[in-house]
N, C-alpha and C positions, 0 to 999 in steps of 0.2 A: 845507685840509680842507673837505669839503662840509658844507653846512648841514643842519639837521634839517628834515624835511618831515612835517607831520601832516595836510595836506589836499591831495588830488589831485582835479582836475576833468578827467575823461577825455572828450574829444570824442566825441559820439554814444554815450556809455555812461552817464555819471553821476558821482556823487560818492563818493569814498573818504576816510574820516577814520580817524585812528589816535590812540591815547593809551595811557597806562600802566594805565588801568583802564576798566571798562565805564562808570562814572560820568563820567570825564574825556572819554571818547570821545563819549558821548551829549551832554554839555554842548557840546563842540566842534561836533558836528553841528548842534545847535540854534542855536548862534551863527552858523554859516555860513548855515543856512536863513533865519534872521532877517535877516541882511545882504543876502541875495539875494531876499528876498520881493518880489513884484510884485503889485500889486492886479489882480485879474481884471476883465475887462470885465463889465458887467452881463449877467445872464441875459436871453435873449429868449424869448418864448413859442413853443414848437414846435407842429407840427401832426402829431402821431403818427398820427392817424386817416388822413390822406392817405397816409402811409408804409405803414401796415398794409393799406390798401385796395390799394395798388399792388403789394404783395408777397404778397397773398392767394393761397393754393393753390400756393405755391412753397416752397423750402427756406430762405426768409428770413423774418424777422419784424422788427417795429419794435423798436428798442432800448428797454431799460427806463430810466425816469427822464429828467429834463430835461437833465442834464449832457451826456450823449453826444450828444443832438440838437443841442447848441450847435455841433457841428462843421459843420452845414449852414446855420447861420443868419447867419453873417457872412462876407462875401466873402473877407476876408483870412485868416480861420481855415480856410475851405474850401480856399483856394488852398494854404495851408501843408500841410494834411493830405492833399491829393490829389496833390501834386507828387512824393512819394516817401516812403520810410521814414526816420525820423530816428534810430532806434536798433535794435540787434539784437532786443530783445524784441518790437518791432513786427512784424518779419519772422516771427519764430518763431510768434507767436500770431495775427497778422492778415493775413499775406501782404504783398505789396508795396503800399504807399500805401493810401489809401482811395479806392474808386471814386467817381466823381462822376456824378450824373444831373441834367440840367437840366429834366427833365419827368417826370411820372408814367409816361409811356410808356417813356422811357429806363430808369427804375428797374425797371419791369416786365420789360423786355427783359433787363436785367442779371440780375435774379433768376431768370429762366427759362432763361438760357443755361447750358449744361453745360460743364465744363472739368476736365481732370485736371492743370492747371498748379498745382504746389504754391505758387506765388507769387501766384495769383489772389487779389485782395482778398476778405476775408471780411466786409467791411462796405462799404456804399455810402450816400452822402449825397445826398438829394434836396434840391437847393438851395432854401433858403427854407422848408423843411418839417421835415426831420429825418433820422434815420439808421436804416437797416435792417442787420441782420447775419445771418449764417448761423445757422440754428437749432442747428447742431452746435457753435457757438462755445463754447469752454470758459469756466468762470468766470474764469480768468486772462485770456482774450481780452476778456471784457467789462470787466475792470479796466483792460486796456491801452487800450481805447477811451475809458474815462473819463479815464485819465491823459493821453491825447492831447488830449482836449477841454480839459482844464485847462491844458495847455501852450499850445494855440491861443488860449485866453482871455487868456493873459498875454504872449504873444510880441509884440514891437514890430511895428508895421505894416510897417516897412522892413527887417525881418530878412532877412539873406542866409543862409538855412539851408544847411547842408552835409548833403546826403542821402547815404545809403549808395548805393554804385554797384550796378549790376545784378550784377556779379561777386561783390560782398560779399553781396548777398542770396542768390544761388545757393549760395554757400559755406555760409551759415547753414541754408538749406533742406535741404541734403544732409549736415549735420553730425549724426552719430549721437548725440552728447551732447544735442543739442537735440531730436531725435526722442524720446529717452527722457524728457526733461523734459516735453514735450508730452503724452506718454502718462500721466505721473503727474498732470497737471493735469486730464485728461479725466475 
């Protein structure tokens, strides 16, 4: 007979827990989170003024708060965030990966460029300064950026991440259920 399973970790998706009651399920989820807890790297001071100046008079703006800006402040975190999308919600809310700019001029050029590509990143990190995102980014998208920053602050430096493939990203971008969910979040 097969064993009983109350915890599933689904690659590139997340955690599923089950139990006989809400209280039991909540306690199990808390136990798993406690066991998997990883201390985040220390926050570094961003330079949102540089980001705001570079994306002035465009459809982009400097991200709110210091957490999201952390994506641009450590080389390993920026590499992780800009190499691809780690989970479906990233694609749904933020497009493919996070764009990377190594100078204010590159950031300005990205923010001014027009594209109808549904997978075009909705956020761009200016290395060493901070993050800009599309002014049209939904509240859910801003939360996704913050979540990505928290993942990057905790990921081991030698992490061999499994990114979604371009085909998987296109499937999500064209999925009617996700288009409906995006509309609800806007």
